[in-house]
C-alpha positions in Angstrom: -174.2 69.1 -47.6 -173.1 70.5 -44.4 -172.1 68.4 -41.3 -174.7 67.8 -38.6 -174.5 70.6 -36.0 -172.4 72.8 -38.2 -174.4 75.6 -39.9 -173.4 77.5 -42.9 -172.2 81.0 -42.2 -174.2 82.9 -44.8 -175.5 85.9 -42.8 -173.7 89.1 -42.2 -174.0 91.7 -39.6 -173.0 95.4 -40.1 -172.0 97.6 -37.2 -170.9 101.2 -37.0 -167.8 102.0 -34.7 -165.3 104.8 -34.7 -162.3 104.2 -36.8 -159.8 104.1 -34.0 -162.0 101.5 -32.1 -162.0 99.4 -35.3 -158.2 99.5 -35.7 -157.6 98.7 -32.1 -160.0 95.8 -32.4 -158.5 94.4 -35.6 -154.9 94.8 -34.1 -156.1 92.8 -31.1 -157.5 90.1 -33.4 -154.3 89.8 -35.2 -152.5 89.6 -32.0 -154.7 86.9 -30.8 -154.2 85.0 -34.1 -157.9 84.9 -35.1 -160.2 86.8 -37.5 -162.5 89.6 -36.6 -165.3 87.3 -37.6 -164.2 84.6 -35.2 -164.0 87.1 -32.3 -167.5 88.5 -32.9 -169.0 85.1 -33.4 -167.5 83.9 -30.1 -168.8 87.0 -28.3 -172.3 86.6 -29.8 -172.4 82.8 -28.7 -171.3 83.7 -25.2 -174.1 86.3 -24.9 -176.7 83.9 -26.1 -175.5 81.2 -23.7 -175.6 83.7 -20.7 -178.8 84.0 -18.9 -180.6 87.3 -19.4 -179.8 89.8 -16.6 -182.2 92.7 -15.7 -180.5 96.0 -16.5 -179.8 98.3 -13.6 -180.1 102.1 -14.1 -176.4 102.5 -13.1 -175.3 100.1 -16.0 -177.3 102.2 -18.6 -175.6 105.3 -17.1 -172.1 103.7 -17.4 -173.0 102.9 -21.0 -173.9 106.4 -21.8 -170.8 107.7 -20.1 -168.6 105.2 -21.9 -170.1 106.0 -25.3 -169.5 109.8 -24.5 -165.8 109.1 -23.7 -165.5 106.9 -26.8 -167.0 109.6 -29.0 -164.6 112.3 -27.5 -161.6 110.2 -28.0 -162.6 109.4 -31.6 -163.3 113.1 -32.3 -159.9 114.0 -30.9 -158.1 111.4 -33.1 -159.7 112.2 -36.2 -158.0 115.5 -36.9 -154.6 114.0 -36.3 -155.5 111.1 -38.8 -156.6 113.6 -41.4 -153.7 115.9 -41.2 -150.6 114.7 -43.1 -147.4 114.7 -41.1 -145.3 116.0 -44.1 -146.0 118.9 -46.3 -145.8 118.2 -50.2 -142.5 120.2 -50.2 -141.0 118.1 -47.3 -142.2 114.9 -49.0 -140.7 115.9 -52.4 -137.4 116.7 -50.8 -137.3 113.3 -49.1 -138.5 111.4 -52.0 -135.1 111.2 -53.8 -136.1 109.3 -57.0 -139.5 111.2 -57.2 -141.7 108.2 -57.7 -144.2 109.4 -55.3 -143.5 106.5 -52.6 -140.8 106.6 -49.8 -138.6 103.7 -49.7 -137.1 102.6 -46.4 -133.8 104.1 -47.3 -135.3 107.4 -48.3 -137.4 107.5 -45.2 -134.2 106.6 -43.0 -132.3 109.4 -44.6 -134.8 112.1 -43.6 
């Protein structure tokens, strides 16, 4: 069975965030040497331990402004993520062995 005081992690939580935000979060977790699950569990535990604070109207406004900024940044980043940096003709010219994958040597020679 499980040790006393140590609960089995059997529940999951799904959240929706912009792709650039997810990528930045995952990179930060890797840099910190922990998993995304560990980081989120620590955040949730911290929120549950902190006393509940009444929300001021200014905080709500800051949340809305922050969300609008995040949405604008995400919208600006999406077209650049979807657009390939090389055309098919450029890629075919660089892919010397025509295997559909650029090796380091092929990429460096471009």
